[in-house]
C-alpha positions in Angstrom: -9.1 33.4 -33.6 -9.9 37.1 -33.6 -7.8 39.6 -35.5 -6.6 41.1 -32.2 -5.3 37.8 -31.0 -3.7 37.0 -34.3 -1.9 40.4 -34.4 -0.6 39.7 -30.8 0.9 36.4 -31.9 2.5 38.0 -34.9 4.1 40.7 -32.7 5.3 38.0 -30.2 6.8 35.9 -33.0 8.6 39.0 -34.5 9.9 39.9 -31.0 11.3 36.4 -30.5 12.9 36.5 -34.0 14.4 39.9 -33.3 15.8 38.7 -29.9 17.2 35.6 -31.5 18.9 37.5 -34.3 20.4 40.0 -31.8 21.7 37.2 -29.6 23.3 35.5 -32.6 25.0 38.7 -33.7 26.3 39.5 -30.2 27.6 35.9 -29.8 29.4 36.2 -33.2 31.0 39.4 -32.1 32.3 37.9 -28.9 35.3 36.3 -30.6 36.0 39.2 -32.8 36.3 41.8 -30.0 40.0 42.2 -29.4 41.3 44.6 -26.9 44.9 45.7 -26.4 46.7 44.7 -23.3 49.6 46.8 -22.1 52.8 45.2 -20.8 52.0 46.6 -17.3 48.6 44.9 -17.3 50.2 41.7 -18.5 52.8 41.6 -15.8 50.1 42.2 -13.2 47.9 39.3 -14.3 50.6 37.0 -15.6 50.0 34.5 -18.4 46.4 33.7 -18.8 46.6 30.9 -21.4 44.6 32.8 -23.9 45.6 34.8 -27.0 45.9 38.6 -26.3 46.8 41.5 -28.5 49.8 43.2 -26.9 50.0 47.0 -27.3 53.1 49.1 -26.8 56.4 50.2 -28.4 59.2 47.9 -29.6 62.3 48.7 -27.6 65.3 50.0 -29.6 67.8 47.3 -30.5 65.7 44.5 -29.0 64.8 42.8 -32.3 66.7 39.5 -32.7 66.1 37.4 -35.7 66.9 33.7 -35.7 68.7 32.1 -38.7 67.7 32.9 -42.2 65.8 29.6 -42.5 63.8 30.2 -39.3 61.0 32.7 -39.1 61.2 33.1 -35.3 61.9 36.7 -34.1 62.3 37.8 -30.5 61.8 41.4 -29.3 60.7 43.4 -26.3 57.5 45.5 -26.1 57.4 48.4 -23.6 54.8 50.9 -22.4 57.4 53.0 -20.6 57.0 51.3 -17.2 57.3 47.6 -17.9 58.5 45.5 -20.8 57.6 42.0 -22.1 59.7 39.7 -24.3 57.8 38.4 -27.3 58.8 35.6 -29.5 
């Protein structure tokens, strides 16, 4: 094998390794990318069955805590146009 061909194989192997590393990093970031969904967007699409991060403001006097032993809290999130009840 000539030096030129050996160098070509090294460059190809490094390219495959770099592409694999990039693919793994992007795949790992896929689960960590979280975008905010506004209440208006959520009311348009409806429940999707997946976890979302809801962005907005908590409406005044909408927070209702359950009993002292229960940690459930219910409140409404608004973006000015629509509101969503969150438990």
